[in-house]
Every structure is written in C-alpha cells, then in structure tokens.
N, C-alpha and C positions, 0 to 999 in steps of 0.2 A: 503494499500499500504507499500511496505516498504520504512522507512524514515531512514536515516542514519543520526548520529548528532554527531558533532565532538565537542571537548571542549579542552582547556588547553592552547591555544595559547597564545601570548603574546610578551612582549618586554624583551629583555634579553641581557647582556652583551656579548661580545664574551669572550669563555670558559665557559660559564654558560651553564644550564640545563634546559629544559624544559620535561613534559611529556603530551602526546597529548593521548586523550583518543575517541573512537568511539562507539556509540552504537546504535541498530536499535530500534528504538522508535515506529516502526510503526507494520507490518504486519509480523511475522516470517516467515522465509524460511528455506530451507536445506543449509544452507551456507558449500562452499566446500572451499572457501577461503576468504581471504581479504588481503587488500592491502593499503599501503599508496602513494601518488604521491604527488607532490608539482610543482607549476608553479611561477616562479618568473615574476616580470613586464618585458614586450618584449622577454621571452623566452616561450619555449615549454612546456608543461607539462613533468615532467619526473618520472619515476618509483625510488621510494625510498626503500621500505621494502615491504615483502609480508609473509605469514602465510598459509601454509596449515591445513585445520581442522581436515584433517582424520590422518595425520602423525605429525602436531607441528612443522614441518620443516619449518625452515626460510631463507629468502632469501633477499640478500642487493645491492643495488648499490654501486659501487664500492667507489664512494665519501663519503658514510657515514659508510661504514664497519668499525667495530670496536669503532664505536663512537655512533651508534644508536642501539637500541635494538627493534622489535617488538614482542610481547607478547598478550596472550588472557587470559580471565577469560571465561571458558567454561559455567559457571552457569548463567553468565548475557548476553551471547554473545557480550562481548566487546571486544574492539583489542586497544591496547596502543601501543604507540610509545615512548621509553623514548631516549632522545636526548641528549648528553652529549659533552662537548668540542664544543658547536655551534661556528661557523663562520659566517662572514659577508654573505658569499656565500650560507649559508643556509636559508637566509631569503625567504620567499616565503608563498604564501596560500597552506597549506596542506589539502589535501582531502582524505578522507577514500573512500574504494570502496569494493564491494563485490559481489560475484556471487555464482552460484549454481555448478559451475566447475570451476576446477582449471587447466587448461591446461598446460601442463609442459613446453611445447615449448613457449606458448604466453603470461603465468601469468605477464611479465613486460611489455605489453603492455596494455594500457589504454581501449582500444576495447575489452578487454577480459573482460570487468564488465560491469554488467548491472546496478548495483545501486552504488549511488555515494551520500557522504554529500555535503553540502554546502560549507565546509572547513573553516579553521582556520588560522587567520594571525599569522606567527610568523616572528619577527623582531629582528634582532641581531646587536646591536651597536659596532662599533670597538673602 
C-alpha cells in the first residue's frame, strides 16, 4: 500500500525556518500531484501548497505565498516544503497528500487526495 511519511517538523522561533519532507515508503503509484495541508487545534484542515507532477507548477495559499516553497525530487518521489519567516499562526500539524489525479479546479480540497501521511508537528514560538 501507499505509505506517505513526513519528516522535518519541530519547534522554531518566529522568523525561523523549517523544511518538511514527504516520501512514499510504500507501493509506488503514478503520482499526478502532491500537496501539503495543515491543521491547527480547533481549526479545520487547510490547504498550504501543491505541486503538479506533470508541469512542476506550484500553488500556494495566500497566507504562505512568498514565505513557503514546495518542491520535489523526481528521483526519490519526495516532496518538500521549505518554510521561511515562520509565524505563530503557522503552527499546526502538517500533512502531505498525494493522488493519481491533479484536478485543476479542486486540488486545494483535501477530498481530492486519496493518500495521506500521518503528519508532522510544527510549533512556532513567539
């Protein structure tokens, strides 16, 4: 089965940086796109960033645009999320998601992804 595993979370001071990674350690599949979502306590899961496997186009939530960068390593099927100038509001559990489709109109929705990681905690101290 597909098994997405995230790493790289931790505690960082406001203004600092972290880089998250997500790799499929299970069954390979024809990835069309991958994304990062986050969920803070008491809040709904929200879209953070996504990347299309076929075009390498990247997409960001307005709240992270200019601070976060999503990228991928084709050789290892790993997706990264580099987070700069972190704010306390960025604190959340970050999860990666993947699917064999990358629907242009709905890739920002969690329901568009069949495969999910367990998540990694990001804590930002003020």
